[in-house]
Steps between C-alpha positions, in 0.01 A plus 500: 500500500170327412403480125138541606317821592301508830169472301637201310605327821155550648338362181726190511418445873130536426514247208684250727232547765219442246674184375566360853145605598350302209716184606375534862146533401528211262653280772220593745228398266466152672439654839267778379211355701721476814594861466141613448384279784760689724374839407145389568574350844704807593227731411235299687705426806672828556217667688489216755886493519509868560227463781717236666825698478365850566218448755588172680874570472575146357853463367529521116635144453241343723211697327634400148502128616143533631387647168658211309325245734167696447528494123574134500181420697267740314629496152743219422328207677161559322664477161688184618172354632329568168775320311472199739124485469522512118772220505266301723204546273688404185629182682140423592386523140804290381410226739141476368520589121168335422330747730643789313408352155141438613455863621653625172279288289188609683599862458581452138177337436311781693680775305453312177115483543443848643748717298547268207874505560598137551881567501490826688629321824800362337607840377419651834706240690802558266484874568449432881801267505710762334385770749559265811856434375573881489307561827691227699852493365623397843345155441757466223795706583555336844561608845861617459408808304223586756737465792777705326257766409377535859849506643599792257175680564537493879858580502435806299193592710690472819763744406257743331321522827797509736657777273174655397611862545810451278303294250222762462753787492693323210170452304410858550842611393527290176126525403463652151251739630504825705467445874141603515394267215723215650309531827167507311605185310589327817162580655301396205706187456410416865131559427511287187665220684246511778217511244621199297623290793288589807188633329468237227623238741211586745242470223650171378475357856130606538414353161686177561325459840161564339569242225616245765175571698278451194676174404444375862130598484441309164703201596803550274799289620817668623338847555809634688730388214294678240463803713878525539549472124221758434665743750815500282312521174288780638801733448348509152204736542162389365631174337686342772223344701304376201803295395418282799132501570379483125673162423381380848147595403535344150624174670199489737257573207670220299450269797116580508540716821305791368442651850869519582603608143250786463547598871874529457461707184253739655685544820821542306389758254265694740708493828862404438574708186293808607674509848811602312355832393360574849840438663682703242286797578584463878878441432518798263414735784813396699765424221530533122297257313665334205294492176377150401639536151850547657448203713388268219780611258755486787403147581537401128844653507600365842400137484751395231772682681433437876258204495236514764668807654419677169137523635643769739824617336365549147245758591743649740774542226254644257390740775861605566535558130192722463611698815854554352321644181295745705797610708702552187219711337482705809875549514497593133226767533681656808818511294326676207343762721838571660650549158218722383548721826880520444468595139233761593739648755785509263288685249 
């Protein structure tokens, strides 16, 4: 006969589950970005996957493979190209260090004479170097971690799609919400994902393209490269594009090219930054629009954790957190109402 009561045995099992769960979560910390990437890709690709399977009768495994290939072309390759372009640009500057020193000296002299801040550039470059190190950790960590992360991500994504019904049923069963709130959570999670990835991605592409066109018009070298850099930085609302065109304008003004310098500044602040607000109004009609404060704070949180992917995952993670709080409040209010009705009925 057991020395423990039924309740005691349940409490012991619960304590063991909590301890083991903490160990599992701690072990998974190194692939947190991979797990989040899998969830994001699953949310974005599932409508296309369902279309292939349900309407065009494509087999599950073939459809899942096509989704993986599609994500590689549309999502993974652009990030890989960005890393290669940055590496190439760094190599170019390292091959001609005098060119970089001359540019920096001219900028420093210009800032010192206009703003009375002779050492502002040195401080700014130190901050920029730290930011770039956090933004592009792939340049330091090497290719092995990237390949391993992609393998894990696509392994999970493949089986989540092939066994999507069992996967979603399991989530619904073990979700800590009532079924109605769990379904609402899933719908809003999908909308937040679309807003942060598709909505903000569309805005970033438009702004990056406009910046590239403006650089081409005013004779700035490598307009496509700087347009690509701006596209990724434009995931930061309001301040992303100026991080590229303001330094470029200062360099042109320091070199005596007043037309190009002032032209880039005017085009940047009048057209590129304001197109953000116009596009947000259009996007907000179709999907939920993430508040810029959540985006900026999310990026600050996300970059040290996820590197360049933190431009997307940071705001997304913060949006999920805020959404969970709202669902919790809704569930709590519903429970309180139910308890009041029960207590009133008992009376």
